[in-house]
N, C-alpha and C positions, 0 to 999 in steps of 0.2 A: 804726454798719455803714450800709448802704445797699444798698434791693431792689430790681430792676430791674424796672419794672411800664412800658405803656405809657403811664401821665400820666409818666412820667416818660425816658420818650424823644419822645412829644408834644415836652415842655415844651423839653428838651436839643440837642434834635436841630440839625441845622448847614441842616438842612433847614423852609424851614419854609410849611405851607400856602400854596393860594395864596385869594386873599378868598374868591371862590365855594364853594374846599373846605372838605368836614366834615372834625373831625378823622378820621372814619372810613376815612374818601376816602383822609386823608391816610397812613394806617399803613396801609393796602393796599399803597401805589407803592410800601411802604420797603423800598429792595434792603438797604442797606446798614447798621450797625449799631456805633459804635464808642462804646463804656462802659471804657474801658483806666486803667487805671492812676485808677477813680473808686470804693474803698472797700465794690466789690458784692462782696454775701456770700452773694443768691440769685439765681435768677429765674426771675420768677414765668409766669404765663400770656402770651402774645405771641402768642397762635393769630392777629390781625387782622394778623399782619406776613408775611401768603401771598403777597407776593413776595421775604421776604429773602434775598439770597446768601451774604454779608457779612456775619457777625457776629464784633465784636474785644472782648474781654475776656482781654485778658490785665494781669496786672498786676495783681491782686485779690484776693478773700478768700475764693471760693467752692471749697467743701467735697464740692456734686456737682450730676454734671451736672441737670441733671430743666427738664422744658419746654418742650422742642427739638422733641420728635413731631412737631407741629406745623410745627418751619420745613423745608415737601418739597421746596426747593426750596436750602438751603440747602448752598454749593458750597465756602466756607473757613469753618473755626471754628479761631479764635485764645483756647485757656486756658491759653498758658503761664506758669508763676508762680502758681496759686495755690495752692488748698487741696486740690484735690480726691486723692484716694484707692484710686480703684474707675472702674471706664471702664464707663455704664452707661447705656442709654436715651439708644442714640444708633438705635439699628436702622433706623428708620426713615428715613432720610437716607437714600435712596437714591444721592442725586446728589453724592454729601460727595465733594472730588475731594482738597482738603487736610484734613490737622489737624495740629493745633501744641498738643501735653500736656506739653513740656517744663518740667523743677523743677518737677514734681507731689509725691506725693508714691506715688506708683503703684509696686505691686511684682510686677503681674501684666499682660502686653499678653492685652486678652482684652475679646471686647463686638463688636463688630468685625464679625462677622458675615453678610451680606448688603450691607455697603454693596461691593458688583461697585465700582463707578467712581471705588473711594480709590487715589489713584495719589505720594498725598503724609504720611510718619505722621513726627511728628520728637515723641518721650521722651525724649529729649537730660538728662541729669542732677536724673535723681528722686532726693531726700531719703528715701533707706534706712534702716534701722536699717542700724547696724555693724555687717560680717559679713558683710552681707543684700547678690543680686543681680538681677536684673528677670530676672523670668519668662517663656515669650512658648506663653500658650496655641494648642493642633496645631489647633483648631479658626476661631482669628482664626486663622492660618496659612497652613492651607488655603481658606478663603474669601478669602484675600489673593493667593493663589499667581498669579492672571493678571491682577492689577489694579497692582498697584504697582511706582511703579518708583524711589522717592525712599524710601530707610528715613537713619533720623538715633540712634542707640538709644546714643551718647557719652556716657560718664563714668554708666554703671550696674555699673560690677563685674561686668559677662560676662564670663564664660572658656572660654567654648564658645557659635560664630555656627553651630554644622552642622546645627542644626536649620531654619536660614534659605535651605537650602538648597531648598522649594519652592515660592518665589517667583520662579517662569521669566521673571518676563518685569522681575525688579531691572533698575537700569543706575549706580544711585549706589548708597552701602553707606558711612556715617560712622560708625566706632567705636574715638574717640581717646576715650583714657582710657578703660582699659578692662583687663581683666586676662590675655587672649588669649596664650597662651602655644603653642603649638605651629602650625608650621614646616605640617606631613601635614597637621590640619585644615586651618585657609586653601587646602589645595590642593585637601581633598574640595571643601570649599563652593567653588570655583572652579574645578573640572570639570565644573560643577550649574549655576553660575551662565554659561550662554553672554552674555546680552548686561550684565554687568556693564563699563565703559566708568572708570567714575568708583567710586573703594575709597581710606576713610582709615582708620589702623589709628594711625596716630601716637601718644607718648608709652601704648606698648603693652609689656610687660613683652620679646615674639615681635619685635621690631621690632631685636631689641640679637643674637639666633641670626645667627649664622655662613650668607650667603646670601641673607637670606631674602628682600630683594627679587629677585636671581635669576632662585629658587627661585619665585617668583608671578610673574612674565615667564612665563617658561619652560608655564605651566600652563596663562594664561590667553589666551590672542589677541584678544581681545577688550577687553582692561585697556589705558588712555589713559593712565593719572594713578593713583598710588601716591603716594597719601602726599602729596597736594601738587603730586609733579615728574609734570611729564611722561612718558610712556613716547616714545623716541624709534624711527623704524623703524631707527639704524642700531644701539642699544642690543641691542632684540631680536634683531636678523638674528647682531650679533655672539655672543650670548647658547645663539644656534639653532648656530650652526654648532660653535660650542667641546660642546655638548654631543654632538655626530654625531662631534667628533674621541674626545671621550672614551666613549662608546658603542661605537664604528667598532676602539680597541686593547684594551675591556674581551673583546669578540667574539674578538677576533684573539686578545686573553686567553690564550682558553679554549679554544679552535681548535686551536692550540701543545702549552699542555699538555693535550690531549683526544691527541693524534696524538704525544706525547712519552709518554703512557702506552702507545696501541695499540702501538708503538716499543718499550718495557720490556719485556712480553709478548711482542711475535716477543723478543725473547732470551731471556728465560727460555723456552720453552718450545725454542728450538734445542739450548739448554742441557739 
């Protein structure tokens, strides 16, 4: 296994220092580091890389997120397909905008409090024990309520997404290959997520429910794509007209029933 160190970065980086540059000066100016698929199992002190903004460490063997507290200019962090079981030590990354953690061993989405610029969170396909599902710490959801716009939680055995209603600026939700079952729960969620324009729930049991697509289109005016298929204006307008007609018939039937009851009561009185 390999530890990510300053020496390794200096030796393997695609960028080479100028002749007049010291290694220290060179490390300070680096903005991108790519050590994906290099058998990295640990991150050592990289505090000299003060201008680091993008770090690629996917497809490695990292089991713990450490020594990133120095990286205060980091905006993109790629840690998918490692051996991470806990989201930790990211609190100082105040500029972080995109976080990729798919394909790890994470059971709870937590530890993201204070990341007020985080716009994208990708936590798909966690390698969970049989029967377990991915959970969300309410404190983390509350912290991301205003910033998060894209969330990928696919293939995590999730059966309820109502907790996500706090994410008021979410505009894309990818949750394919889960265990979502109830259309009513999704209607409640869409009533809260007023900016959501793309949602993909393919290969969830709920997709097989009668009128599943129709009901979600009717409840959300912002939704433009559902399960990879565009929602055309004509489709939405047709469904709205159909619902209005159906509601009008219900009201008419109720009114007629009420009038009939009144008429019957008058007949009984006269008798």
